[in-house]
Phi, psi and omega in degrees: 000331183284329178295325185287318183296327178289322175294318185295316182295323184288321181297312181295332175295313179295328178292321176299320183296341177292330185270332188262323188276122184294327179287328172287327177289323177305312181301313173304311183289327173299310179300314179292322178290321175300326177276008185052045169260083182259170185302133187107341176293131189296345175252010190294318174297317180298315180290334175295313184291331177290316183297319176300319176296312177308310181295322181296314183296323176290326173302314180296311176305311183304309181298330181270331187248306193253011191311304182295328197286312190222162176303126184309309189292325175299311176305311178290320176298318183298319181294322178297308180298337181286311187298315178297311180300316174298317181297320174295321179295317183296313185302313181301311182297325174294318174305315180285336176276348182270111184283324191202126180263135189251006183282330179249182181296140182262120178294150183299331176293343179272351178294329171275014175311134180299343174292333182268359180278117173249108173258119177267073180258088190292334182291318182288331176293312180298314180306309181299324177298318179287325176297316176295327175297317179302313183295314186292324172288333182278338185281152173277178195289325187284327177287327173300319182301313181299312182296322176304314179286320180296322177293317186287328176214094180298343184273001182290148173273170176300323183291315176300319177295316177308317181295320182292319176289348185067038185231176182271150180302335177296311175304320182289318167308316179303308176307314182303309177304317181301312180296320172300322177301312173305317181286323180297315177291328175294318179293313185298317171302328189287319186291000000 
C-alpha cells in the first residue's frame, strides 16, 4: 500500500511540474503547434491534458529506465509526438468508421445514405451466418482466435489484432489472408 501512495505522489509531482517547468510546457505547446492544434481547435483542451499526463508518465519512465542512455527532454518530446500521432490516428479511424453523423441537420441527399438503408433479407442473413459457422469450423485454432476478435469488434485494425494476439502485424496479415482464401474456396464450392 505504501508503494502505491509513493507512486501516486511521484506522479503528482511530475504532473505539477508540467504546469511549472517552462521547458516542459514549451515542449507541450510546441508539439501541439507543430501538429497544427492552435487555439480554437475542438480538441485542444483535451490534447493539452493528454500531453501533460504523457509528460508525467514519460518522466517516471525515463527516471526508471533510460536515465543514462538518452537525453531526458528528447525522450519526453518523442513520447509527446507519439501521443499526438496516436490521438489523430484514432480520430481518423473513428471518422472513417462513422458513416453518417446525426448530430446536426441532415441534407436531403444524405437521408438516402447506404448506412440508413435497412434490408431485412433474413434469408441472406441466415446464409451468411451459416457460411461464417462453416468458415469458423474450417479454420485452425490460430485463425479462429483472429476471427473471434474480428467478430467481437469489427473495427479492430490488423495492427491492433496483432497486439492483442501477441504476434507481428505481418503474421496477423498472413492469418487474415489465409481466412480469406478459405472463405473464397467455400464460396466457389457453394456456387
